[in-house]
TORKOL-219284 format. One line per 2 residues: number of its first residue (from 0); their letters; for each residue x, y negated, z negated of C-alpha. Coordinates in nm, 2 decimals, decimal comma. Last residue first. Layout:
N
NUM	a	X/Y/Z ~ ...
END
This chain:
612
611	yi	10,74/-13,03/-8,92 ~ 10,87/-12,83/-9,20
609	rr	10,92/-12,45/-9,19 ~ 11,19/-12,49/-8,90
607	tt	11,49/-12,55/-9,06 ~ 11,45/-12,25/-9,37
605	yd	11,31/-11,98/-9,10 ~ 11,65/-12,03/-8,85
603	lv	11,91/-12,06/-9,14 ~ 11,79/-11,72/-9,30
601	ls	11,74/-11,46/-9,01 ~ 12,01/-11,69/-8,88
599	aa	12,26/-11,57/-9,16 ~ 12,18/-11,21/-9,02
597	gl	12,26/-11,28/-8,63 ~ 12,58/-11,44/-8,76
595	la	12,66/-11,16/-8,91 ~ 12,60/-10,93/-8,65
593	pd	12,73/-11,13/-8,35 ~ 13,10/-11,16/-8,53
591	al	13,28/-11,37/-8,28 ~ 13,05/-11,49/-8,06
589	ns	13,20/-11,58/-7,70 ~ 12,93/-11,36/-7,51
587	vv	13,03/-11,22/-7,22 ~ 12,79/-11,34/-6,95
585	vd	12,52/-11,20/-6,66 ~ 12,32/-11,50/-6,53
583	vt	12,01/-11,40/-6,31 ~ 12,01/-11,49/-5,95
581	kv	11,94/-11,12/-5,82 ~ 11,61/-11,14/-6,00
579	ss	11,36/-11,25/-5,70 ~ 11,57/-11,01/-5,50
577	la	11,53/-10,73/-5,67 ~ 11,75/-10,51/-5,81
575	qr	11,97/-10,24/-5,69 ~ 12,28/-10,38/-5,44
573	hi	12,38/-10,72/-5,66 ~ 12,23/-10,58/-5,97
571	vd	12,48/-10,32/-5,97 ~ 12,75/-10,51/-5,88
569	kv	12,64/-10,76/-6,20 ~ 12,69/-10,47/-6,43
567	an	13,03/-10,33/-6,30 ~ 13,18/-10,70/-6,33
565	vy	13,04/-10,74/-6,70 ~ 13,11/-10,39/-6,80
563	hs	13,51/-10,42/-6,95 ~ 13,41/-10,71/-7,11
561	al	13,12/-10,60/-7,29 ~ 13,31/-10,30/-7,47
559	vg	13,38/-10,46/-7,80 ~ 13,02/-10,62/-7,84
557	sl	12,81/-10,86/-7,64 ~ 12,65/-10,89/-7,31
555	iv	12,43/-11,16/-7,25 ~ 12,14/-11,16/-6,99
553	ls	12,01/-11,51/-6,84 ~ 11,67/-11,58/-6,64
551	pn	11,48/-11,29/-6,85 ~ 11,26/-11,07/-6,63
549	vt	11,07/-10,89/-6,89 ~ 11,03/-10,60/-6,70
547	hl	11,21/-10,60/-6,36 ~ 11,53/-10,75/-6,55
545	in	11,51/-10,47/-6,82 ~ 11,50/-10,19/-6,50
543	vv	11,81/-10,44/-6,36 ~ 11,99/-10,41/-6,72
541	gl	11,96/-10,04/-6,76 ~ 12,10/-9,96/-6,41
539	gl	12,38/-10,19/-6,47 ~ 12,44/-10,00/-6,77
537	at	12,43/-9,69/-6,57 ~ 12,67/-9,80/-6,34
535	ga	12,93/-9,92/-6,57 ~ 12,92/-9,56/-6,76
533	tr	13,03/-9,42/-6,45 ~ 13,23/-9,63/-6,37
531	li	13,41/-9,60/-6,65 ~ 13,45/-9,26/-6,66
529	sn	13,58/-9,29/-6,29 ~ 13,84/-9,52/-6,38
527	ak	13,94/-9,23/-6,68 ~ 13,97/-8,97/-6,37
525	tn	14,20/-9,21/-6,18 ~ 14,42/-9,29/-6,45
523	gl	14,63/-9,58/-6,32 ~ 14,74/-9,76/-6,65
521	ka	14,43/-9,96/-6,65 ~ 14,19/-9,65/-6,68
519	aq	14,45/-9,49/-6,94 ~ 14,40/-9,79/-7,17
517	il	14,02/-9,80/-7,12 ~ 14,05/-9,39/-7,20
515	ha	14,26/-9,44/-7,52 ~ 14,04/-9,77/-7,64
513	as	13,70/-9,53/-7,60 ~ 13,91/-9,28/-7,92
511	vv	14,14/-9,01/-7,97 ~ 14,20/-8,95/-8,30
509	ee	14,61/-8,93/-8,42 ~ 14,75/-8,70/-8,63
507	nk	15,00/-8,54/-8,32 ~ 15,07/-8,94/-8,25
505	ms	14,98/-9,07/-7,91 ~ 15,19/-9,20/-7,62
503	mg	15,09/-9,40/-7,27 ~ 15,32/-9,57/-7,01
501	ev	15,29/-9,27/-6,77 ~ 14,96/-9,10/-6,81
499	ll	14,78/-8,91/-7,07 ~ 14,39/-8,81/-6,99
497	ld	14,44/-8,51/-6,82 ~ 14,60/-8,27/-7,05
495	ed	14,26/-8,05/-7,05 ~ 14,20/-8,09/-7,40
493	hl	14,31/-8,51/-7,36 ~ 14,03/-8,53/-7,08
491	kk	13,75/-8,35/-7,27 ~ 13,85/-8,60/-7,61
489	ae	13,80/-8,90/-7,38 ~ 13,49/-8,81/-7,24
487	rq	13,35/-8,79/-7,58 ~ 13,52/-9,12/-7,72
485	la	13,36/-9,27/-7,37 ~ 12,97/-9,12/-7,52
483	ig	13,07/-9,28/-7,89 ~ 13,15/-9,63/-7,76
481	sa	12,89/-9,66/-7,62 ~ 12,82/-9,59/-7,19
479	ya	12,67/-9,31/-7,08 ~ 12,47/-9,15/-7,34
477	ei	12,39/-9,50/-7,48 ~ 12,22/-9,60/-7,11
475	cg	12,02/-9,27/-7,20 ~ 12,02/-8,99/-6,98
473	qs	11,93/-8,72/-7,20 ~ 11,71/-8,72/-7,52
471	gc	11,78/-8,62/-7,89 ~ 11,84/-8,97/-8,04
469	lc	12,25/-8,86/-8,00 ~ 12,23/-8,86/-7,64
467	ep	12,27/-8,58/-7,45 ~ 12,44/-8,64/-7,11
465	gd	12,23/-8,68/-6,77 ~ 11,98/-8,49/-6,65
463	ls	11,68/-8,72/-6,57 ~ 11,93/-8,99/-6,50
461	vv	11,86/-9,40/-6,64 ~ 11,69/-9,35/-6,91
459	ih	11,63/-9,65/-7,14 ~ 11,77/-9,58/-7,47
457	gl	12,00/-9,82/-7,53 ~ 11,80/-10,10/-7,50
455	ea	11,58/-10,00/-7,80 ~ 11,44/-10,36/-7,70
453	ac	11,10/-10,32/-7,90 ~ 11,05/-10,06/-8,17
451	fs	10,89/-10,24/-8,42 ~ 10,58/-10,08/-8,41
449	sg	10,34/-10,35/-8,22 ~ 10,65/-10,47/-8,06
447	hi	10,97/-10,68/-8,24 ~ 10,99/-10,96/-7,98
445	le	11,22/-11,25/-8,08 ~ 11,10/-11,58/-8,00
443	hq	11,21/-11,85/-7,78 ~ 10,93/-11,83/-7,49
441	hv	11,09/-11,43/-7,52 ~ 11,39/-11,30/-7,67
439	ig	11,47/-10,96/-7,61 ~ 11,71/-10,78/-7,86
437	gg	11,99/-10,54/-7,78 ~ 12,15/-10,19/-7,89
435	ig	12,42/-9,96/-7,72 ~ 12,62/-9,74/-7,99
433	tg	12,95/-9,80/-8,12 ~ 12,97/-10,11/-7,89
431	ti	12,81/-10,26/-7,62 ~ 12,57/-10,50/-7,76
429	lt	12,27/-10,61/-7,50 ~ 12,12/-10,96/-7,53
427	vf	11,85/-11,07/-7,36 ~ 11,72/-11,39/-7,24
425	ne	11,41/-11,61/-7,20 ~ 11,36/-11,94/-7,32
423	vg	11,74/-12,06/-7,35 ~ 11,81/-12,41/-7,57
421	kg	12,11/-12,21/-7,73 ~ 12,15/-11,83/-7,55
419	hg	12,46/-11,86/-7,46 ~ 12,57/-11,87/-7,87
417	fk	12,48/-12,02/-8,19 ~ 12,12/-12,03/-8,27
415	re	11,97/-11,78/-7,97 ~ 12,29/-11,58/-7,97
413	al	12,29/-11,50/-8,30 ~ 11,91/-11,43/-8,29
411	aa	12,02/-11,20/-8,02 ~ 12,30/-11,02/-8,24
409	cn	11,99/-11,03/-8,50 ~ 11,73/-10,84/-8,27
407	gd	12,07/-10,57/-8,16 ~ 12,12/-10,50/-8,56
405	nd	11,78/-10,42/-8,63 ~ 11,60/-10,68/-8,93
403	vw	11,59/-10,76/-9,27 ~ 11,50/-11,11/-9,45
401	vp	11,56/-11,16/-9,82 ~ 11,46/-11,46/-10,01
399	lh	11,65/-11,56/-10,35 ~ 11,62/-11,46/-10,72
397	la	11,98/-11,26/-10,68 ~ 11,89/-10,94/-10,83
395	ds	11,49/-10,96/-10,77 ~ 11,53/-11,05/-10,39
393	ip	11,81/-10,80/-10,35 ~ 11,59/-10,53/-10,52
391	tr	11,24/-10,61/-10,34 ~ 11,40/-10,71/-10,01
389	ld	11,60/-10,38/-9,90 ~ 11,31/-10,12/-9,90
387	vs	11,38/-9,78/-9,76 ~ 11,17/-9,59/-9,57
385	sw	11,50/-9,45/-9,39 ~ 11,85/-9,51/-9,50
383	eq	12,03/-9,17/-9,61 ~ 12,26/-9,12/-9,33
381	il	12,40/-9,42/-9,14 ~ 12,60/-9,30/-8,81
379	kt	12,26/-9,09/-8,78 ~ 12,05/-9,44/-8,68
377	sh	11,80/-9,54/-8,91 ~ 11,44/-9,53/-9,00
375	lv	11,16/-9,73/-9,13 ~ 11,41/-9,98/-9,30
373	ig	11,22/-10,19/-9,50 ~ 11,18/-10,58/-9,52
371	er	10,79/-10,59/-9,54 ~ 10,76/-10,84/-9,23
369	pn	11,12/-10,72/-9,09 ~ 10,96/-10,36/-9,03
367	vr	11,32/-10,20/-8,93 ~ 11,44/-9,94/-8,68
365	gg	11,76/-9,83/-8,66 ~ 12,12/-10,05/-8,71
363	ts	12,10/-10,27/-9,00 ~ 12,13/-10,67/-9,06
361	ig	12,07/-10,85/-9,35 ~ 12,00/-11,18/-9,41
359	vg	12,01/-11,37/-9,76 ~ 11,88/-11,69/-9,88
357	li	11,92/-12,09/-9,93 ~ 12,26/-12,01/-10,06
355	rc	12,41/-12,34/-10,14 ~ 12,78/-12,37/-10,06
353	nv	13,06/-12,58/-10,24 ~ 13,33/-12,30/-10,19
351	nv	13,31/-12,24/-10,57 ~ 12,93/-12,22/-10,60
349	ae	12,95/-11,97/-10,26 ~ 13,16/-11,76/-10,54
347	sa	12,90/-11,64/-10,75 ~ 12,66/-11,55/-10,43
345	ae	12,93/-11,36/-10,27 ~ 12,94/-11,16/-10,61
343	vc	12,59/-11,09/-10,63 ~ 12,57/-10,98/-10,28
341	mk	12,86/-10,76/-10,34 ~ 12,74/-10,63/-10,63
339	li	12,39/-10,58/-10,48 ~ 12,50/-10,42/-10,20
337	le	12,73/-10,20/-10,34 ~ 12,44/-10,06/-10,54
335	lr	12,26/-10,00/-10,22 ~ 12,49/-9,78/-10,09
333	de	12,58/-9,56/-10,40 ~ 12,21/-9,49/-10,43
331	yt	12,14/-9,42/-10,11 ~ 12,52/-9,23/-10,01
329	kp	12,73/-9,28/-9,80 ~ 12,89/-9,53/-9,90
327	nl	13,02/-9,82/-9,62 ~ 13,33/-9,87/-9,64
325	qt	13,42/-10,27/-9,82 ~ 13,46/-10,58/-9,65
323	yk	13,39/-10,96/-9,75 ~ 13,36/-11,29/-9,55
321	kv	13,43/-11,65/-9,69 ~ 13,31/-11,93/-9,49
319	ie	13,20/-11,79/-9,17 ~ 13,13/-12,10/-8,98
317	gk	12,82/-12,12/-8,84 ~ 12,72/-12,48/-8,85
315	ms	12,44/-12,40/-9,10 ~ 12,71/-12,20/-9,32
313	vi	12,79/-11,81/-9,35 ~ 12,86/-11,67/-9,66
311	av	12,97/-11,30/-9,58 ~ 12,87/-10,97/-9,66
309	rl	13,01/-10,61/-9,49 ~ 12,97/-10,28/-9,54
307	nt	13,16/-10,08/-9,33 ~ 13,16/-9,77/-9,06
305	gg	12,81/-9,71/-8,97 ~ 12,73/-10,09/-8,98
303	ld	12,51/-10,25/-9,26 ~ 12,57/-10,65/-9,19
301	va	12,47/-10,86/-9,46 ~ 12,47/-11,25/-9,47
299	la	12,44/-11,48/-9,71 ~ 12,34/-11,77/-9,59
297	sq	12,44/-12,14/-9,62 ~ 12,38/-12,53/-9,68
295	te	12,71/-12,67/-9,73 ~ 12,78/-12,75/-9,36
293	li	12,40/-12,94/-9,39 ~ 12,55/-13,16/-9,64
291	hd	12,82/-13,27/-9,53 ~ 12,69/-13,33/-9,17
289	id	12,46/-13,59/-9,38 ~ 12,71/-13,78/-9,54
287	qs	12,65/-13,77/-9,89 ~ 13,00/-13,74/-9,98
285	in	13,07/-13,65/-10,35 ~ 13,15/-13,94/-10,60
283	dk	13,45/-13,90/-10,79 ~ 13,41/-13,74/-11,13
281	vp	13,33/-13,89/-11,45 ~ 13,33/-13,64/-11,72
279	pf	12,96/-13,53/-11,84 ~ 12,73/-13,63/-12,10
277	cf	12,58/-13,42/-12,35 ~ 12,30/-13,63/-12,52
275	kk	12,25/-13,59/-12,88 ~ 11,90/-13,58/-13,06
273	ql	11,89/-13,68/-13,41 ~ 11,66/-13,39/-13,58
271	pe	11,94/-13,29/-13,81 ~ 11,91/-12,90/-13,87
269	kl	11,68/-12,76/-14,09 ~ 11,39/-12,68/-13,93
267	di	11,60/-12,43/-13,75 ~ 11,42/-12,32/-13,44
265	sk	11,48/-11,95/-13,35 ~ 11,13/-11,88/-13,37
263	lf	11,01/-12,13/-13,11 ~ 11,30/-11,96/-12,89
261	kl	11,13/-11,61/-12,96 ~ 10,79/-11,74/-12,89
259	ir	10,91/-11,93/-12,56 ~ 11,05/-11,58/-12,44
257	pv	10,73/-11,37/-12,51 ~ 10,52/-11,61/-12,33
255	an	10,80/-11,61/-11,98 ~ 10,75/-11,30/-11,94
253	gd	10,57/-11,21/-11,59 ~ 10,87/-11,30/-11,37
251	gy	10,87/-11,70/-11,36 ~ 10,86/-11,99/-11,13
249	ik	11,11/-11,87/-10,84 ~ 10,94/-11,46/-10,79
247	sc	10,78/-11,52/-10,49 ~ 10,57/-11,19/-10,40
245	py	10,65/-11,13/-10,08 ~ 10,41/-11,28/-9,76
243	qk	10,10/-11,19/-9,64 ~ 9,96/-11,38/-9,27
241	gf	9,59/-11,41/-9,25 ~ 9,63/-11,73/-9,16
239	ql	9,94/-11,90/-9,17 ~ 10,06/-12,00/-8,81
237	ql	9,75/-12,07/-8,65 ~ 9,65/-12,27/-9,02
235	ah	10,01/-12,47/-8,91 ~ 9,85/-12,54/-8,56
233	li	9,53/-12,66/-8,67 ~ 9,73/-12,92/-8,92
231	kd	9,96/-13,05/-8,69 ~ 9,71/-13,06/-8,41
229	qt	9,47/-13,26/-8,65 ~ 9,72/-13,53/-8,69
227	da	9,78/-13,72/-9,00 ~ 9,97/-13,47/-9,17
225	dr	10,30/-13,59/-9,16 ~ 10,44/-13,37/-9,42
223	vh	10,28/-13,03/-9,29 ~ 10,48/-12,78/-9,52
221	lv	10,51/-12,42/-9,51 ~ 10,49/-12,22/-9,81
219	ne	10,44/-11,86/-9,80 ~ 10,87/-11,85/-9,83
217	gt	10,83/-11,97/-10,21 ~ 10,86/-12,33/-10,29
215	er	11,09/-12,54/-10,53 ~ 10,90/-12,89/-10,52
213	gt	11,09/-13,15/-10,39 ~ 10,79/-13,32/-10,21
211	qr	10,48/-13,21/-10,39 ~ 10,28/-13,56/-10,28
209	tg	10,43/-13,57/-9,95 ~ 10,16/-13,49/-9,74
207	ln	9,98/-13,10/-9,71 ~ 10,13/-12,79/-9,79
205	iv	9,99/-12,53/-9,60 ~ 10,00/-12,19/-9,83
203	pt	9,98/-11,80/-9,73 ~ 9,94/-11,56/-9,99
201	gf	10,22/-11,41/-10,11 ~ 10,04/-11,34/-10,48
199	ag	10,29/-11,50/-10,72 ~ 10,36/-11,76/-10,46
197	ve	9,99/-11,90/-10,53 ~ 10,12/-12,03/-10,88
195	rv	10,41/-12,31/-10,77 ~ 10,37/-12,44/-10,40
193	gc	9,97/-12,44/-10,37 ~ 9,92/-12,47/-10,78
191	ss	10,07/-12,81/-10,76 ~ 9,81/-12,95/-10,51
189	ng	9,87/-13,10/-10,17 ~ 9,60/-12,88/-9,94
187	im	9,51/-12,55/-9,79 ~ 9,54/-12,22/-9,93
185	cg	9,48/-11,91/-9,69 ~ 9,33/-11,57/-9,62
183	ah	9,27/-11,58/-10,00 ~ 9,22/-11,27/-10,18
181	av	9,50/-11,39/-10,46 ~ 9,38/-11,72/-10,48
179	lq	8,99/-11,64/-10,52 ~ 9,09/-11,42/-10,76
177	if	9,35/-11,66/-10,95 ~ 9,04/-11,88/-10,95
175	qd	8,84/-11,65/-11,13 ~ 9,03/-11,59/-11,39
173	fp	9,11/-11,97/-11,44 ~ 8,75/-12,08/-11,44
171	vh	8,64/-12,27/-11,12 ~ 8,54/-12,63/-11,10
169	kv	8,40/-12,90/-10,91 ~ 8,25/-12,69/-10,67
167	ar	8,23/-12,71/-10,30 ~ 8,10/-12,41/-10,06
165	fn	8,16/-12,31/-9,71 ~ 8,09/-12,00/-9,51
163	ph	7,70/-12,08/-9,49 ~ 7,75/-12,41/-9,35
161	he	7,52/-12,67/-9,50 ~ 7,79/-12,81/-9,68
159	ig	7,92/-12,87/-9,41 ~ 7,70/-13,21/-9,36
157	kk	8,00/-13,42/-9,30 ~ 7,87/-13,68/-9,54
155	rm	7,84/-13,35/-9,72 ~ 8,15/-13,24/-9,69
153	vr	8,35/-13,53/-9,71 ~ 8,19/-13,63/-10,06
151	vm	8,23/-13,26/-10,18 ~ 8,61/-13,34/-10,06
149	ek	8,63/-13,69/-10,29 ~ 8,51/-13,51/-10,59
147	sg	8,77/-13,18/-10,56 ~ 8,71/-12,85/-10,40
145	lw	8,73/-12,48/-10,46 ~ 8,53/-12,22/-10,32
143	mr	8,29/-11,96/-10,50 ~ 8,18/-11,63/-10,30
141	iv	8,50/-11,47/-10,38 ~ 8,46/-11,47/-10,75
139	sm	8,17/-11,14/-10,67 ~ 8,39/-11,01/-10,41
137	yd	8,67/-11,00/-10,69 ~ 8,58/-10,64/-10,85
135	kn	8,99/-10,51/-10,80 ~ 9,16/-10,73/-11,06
133	ka	9,47/-10,72/-11,07 ~ 9,61/-11,04/-11,23
131	sl	9,92/-10,87/-11,41 ~ 10,18/-11,13/-11,16
129	lk	9,91/-11,43/-11,21 ~ 9,89/-11,39/-11,65
127	dy	10,25/-11,40/-11,68 ~ 10,30/-11,64/-11,44
125	sp	10,08/-11,91/-11,62 ~ 10,39/-11,94/-11,85
123	cg	10,58/-12,03/-11,58 ~ 10,98/-11,86/-11,61
121	al	11,17/-11,88/-11,95 ~ 11,49/-12,08/-11,90
119	li	11,55/-12,22/-12,19 ~ 11,71/-12,53/-12,24
117	rd	11,84/-12,61/-12,63 ~ 12,19/-12,45/-12,64
115	hd	12,25/-12,66/-12,28 ~ 12,19/-13,01/-12,43
113	ec	12,01/-13,24/-12,21 ~ 12,27/-13,48/-12,02
111	ma	12,02/-13,50/-11,71 ~ 12,21/-13,28/-11,51
109	il	12,16/-13,04/-11,79 ~ 11,77/-13,08/-11,71
107	hq	11,87/-13,09/-11,34 ~ 12,04/-12,74/-11,40
105	ea	11,75/-12,59/-11,56 ~ 11,51/-12,75/-11,35
103	sr	11,70/-12,58/-11,06 ~ 11,72/-12,22/-11,23
101	tc	11,31/-12,24/-11,24 ~ 11,07/-12,22/-11,51
99	cv	11,17/-12,47/-11,80 ~ 11,14/-12,48/-12,15
97	hy	11,31/-12,77/-12,31 ~ 11,40/-12,90/-12,71
95	ha	11,44/-13,21/-12,84 ~ 11,20/-13,42/-12,63
93	lk	11,21/-13,80/-12,59 ~ 11,47/-13,79/-12,21
91	ti	11,23/-13,50/-12,07 ~ 10,91/-13,68/-12,16
89	ah	11,04/-13,98/-11,99 ~ 11,20/-13,71/-11,68
87	ri	10,82/-13,60/-11,65 ~ 10,67/-13,90/-11,64
85	sd	10,91/-14,09/-11,41 ~ 10,83/-13,74/-11,19
83	di	10,46/-13,76/-11,20 ~ 10,47/-14,12/-11,06
81	tg	10,55/-13,90/-10,74 ~ 10,84/-13,65/-10,58
79	sv	10,81/-13,33/-10,70 ~ 11,12/-13,25/-10,90
77	eg	11,10/-12,99/-11,18 ~ 11,34/-13,07/-11,52
75	ge	11,07/-12,99/-11,75 ~ 10,82/-12,76/-11,74
73	ih	10,74/-12,69/-12,12 ~ 10,89/-13,00/-12,34
71	li	10,94/-12,89/-12,72 ~ 10,93/-13,22/-12,91
69	ri	11,06/-13,23/-13,33 ~ 10,85/-13,54/-13,51
67	nm	11,07/-13,83/-13,61 ~ 10,73/-14,04/-13,55
65	la	10,89/-14,23/-13,30 ~ 10,99/-13,93/-13,11
63	as	10,59/-13,79/-13,19 ~ 10,46/-14,09/-13,06
61	ta	10,59/-14,12/-12,75 ~ 10,56/-13,69/-12,65
59	la	10,18/-13,76/-12,73 ~ 10,19/-14,10/-12,46
57	la	10,37/-13,93/-12,23 ~ 10,12/-13,60/-12,27
55	df	9,83/-13,84/-12,16 ~ 10,02/-13,95/-11,86
53	rd	10,07/-13,61/-11,72 ~ 10,37/-13,44/-11,63
51	gh	10,42/-13,09/-11,81 ~ 10,35/-12,91/-12,13
49	vi	10,39/-13,09/-12,49 ~ 10,48/-12,87/-12,78
47	mi	10,52/-13,01/-13,08 ~ 10,76/-12,92/-13,39
45	dp	10,68/-12,95/-13,77 ~ 10,33/-13,06/-13,71
43	kl	10,25/-13,33/-14,02 ~ 9,88/-13,26/-13,91
41	rn	9,73/-13,59/-14,14 ~ 10,00/-13,79/-14,02
39	lv	10,01/-13,67/-13,65 ~ 9,62/-13,80/-13,64
37	dp	9,69/-14,12/-13,77 ~ 9,96/-14,19/-13,54
35	lk	9,74/-14,07/-13,24 ~ 9,51/-14,35/-13,21
33	vl	9,67/-14,62/-13,12 ~ 9,94/-14,48/-12,87
31	al	9,59/-14,30/-12,73 ~ 9,42/-14,58/-12,64
29	gv	9,69/-14,74/-12,48 ~ 9,76/-14,41/-12,29
27	se	9,42/-14,43/-12,13 ~ 9,45/-14,80/-12,04
25	vm	9,75/-14,72/-11,88 ~ 9,59/-14,46/-11,67
23	aa	9,28/-14,66/-11,64 ~ 9,47/-14,94/-11,44
21	ed	9,63/-14,68/-11,20 ~ 9,30/-14,51/-11,14
19	eg	9,11/-14,20/-11,24 ~ 8,81/-14,33/-11,45
17	rv	8,70/-14,54/-11,67 ~ 8,86/-14,44/-12,00
15	it	9,06/-14,12/-12,16 ~ 9,10/-14,14/-12,48
13	hl	8,90/-13,91/-12,69 ~ 9,07/-13,71/-12,96
11	rt	8,94/-13,40/-13,12 ~ 9,12/-13,28/-13,42
9	hi	9,14/-12,96/-13,64 ~ 9,08/-12,73/-13,33
7	df	9,14/-12,38/-13,45 ~ 9,20/-12,17/-13,13
5	dd	8,95/-11,92/-13,00 ~ 9,01/-11,88/-12,63
3	qe	8,69/-11,98/-12,55 ~ 8,74/-12,29/-12,73
1	im	9,08/-12,41/-12,55 ~ 8,86/-12,31/-12,18
END
């Protein structure tokens, strides 16, 4: 491969002996150390570029360091959990300059007392080729399958090589290999390629065993640490095979090589060679109690409401550590700009409050494709918000995974993780606020539907000739029981001087709201009472329809109007529902902010269930 790339080869050095066991590695390092001084004396390199964490690279770095040759180490600072770690970190201590692939690797190098000015965060050089690999004629490549020598032996012993769907080969050229990876239904094994390079294509990966423990991975990787049972691997295959994940840029953006070349040209060969370490001031140890560690793992939660745009740092336990609120802009450009600005500020602040952000979760009104992170159609309350890709710009700006879902679904996720739905197999959440939304959890999983339109509970029709709904239909629950519907009825009463009763007053400039209708009803206004009773009955009929359709064991009413409706809903269930579902529990949510907690759950649920 080196010859094919037209390198001028000055010296060929044979040092690998006997095989691939531990003793052979030691002998190979020793043989290299004997031969390298003569080679380096002849070549007299200005800078020695050492890559990765192989044992033969350690021999090269040791020789160069002892012979006062500058060393540039590529891909230092990473963690993989094997002997490779020790070799990689040993090379780091010998090297004078460092090119790392990820922000975490950069931080590890700094923590290892390496000079920050001699560290370049460039990304992985292989990503330059991976992210530009667009070969459409891949069918000829796809006929080949990759396997190690041991895998080949096992396959032959089992007779698998005679199966038409399997083929084992010892080596695939890189250009062809990346086409295999890009178009594979799944990659399985314990290679670093699976947790690094494959992320560039979003190909599903099943990482077996503990060899890559500690490696940073994209959301395409499912770990099966304890890979000693066939069932776990088969279940992992059922979950992963054929999925398509977004491209992960944790390891690079495709521009590593130009950065490295620029970095090399900037090195002053006249400056002193002596390496200096940057030891930090000694501080008190941070507690390593498991509860402390869990509390600092956090999510960045975003709630796109009709009025406000809110961003919060939410801990693993559901504590809102810090919250930011701005008015939601009316145009697409201003809204996206503000989201990015608030997220970047919150992510920066997370460091100061000792929170490690695992990802970004976004709750928004309308129909959402959570697989792609795209808002397909929004509500009328959020203008210019259709066919919007939220995942890509936010992920690119923060270098974090991003999840997006409908606000009703997020409320259900919040209940599943932090509220009444925790541990409940089948339940429904209904949000009673400005509009009516909801989410359905069946067998512990959220239901999205074939076109991501499941759980539009506010648009269950309970009357053929009811009031007009914002969706364009008539007689929807939302047309009766939402905050907008109650505000509409309150205005009608106010225009007829029938709203205010003794004990109420309104300023001239004050806008009539649903709150005024509720206040009037509490003070004995019979017409206001009648409107609320009708709204509660409509909501109750909708709940009965839900009970007869999905048969949950629990109904959770959420939102500002929930406490006003709960008794009416229970009464309608008692009168109208089949006897087999009348025993369902109907409760009011005790979560203070289900939208933000649900957005956080998108992140926290995913990151905690990816390890078997």
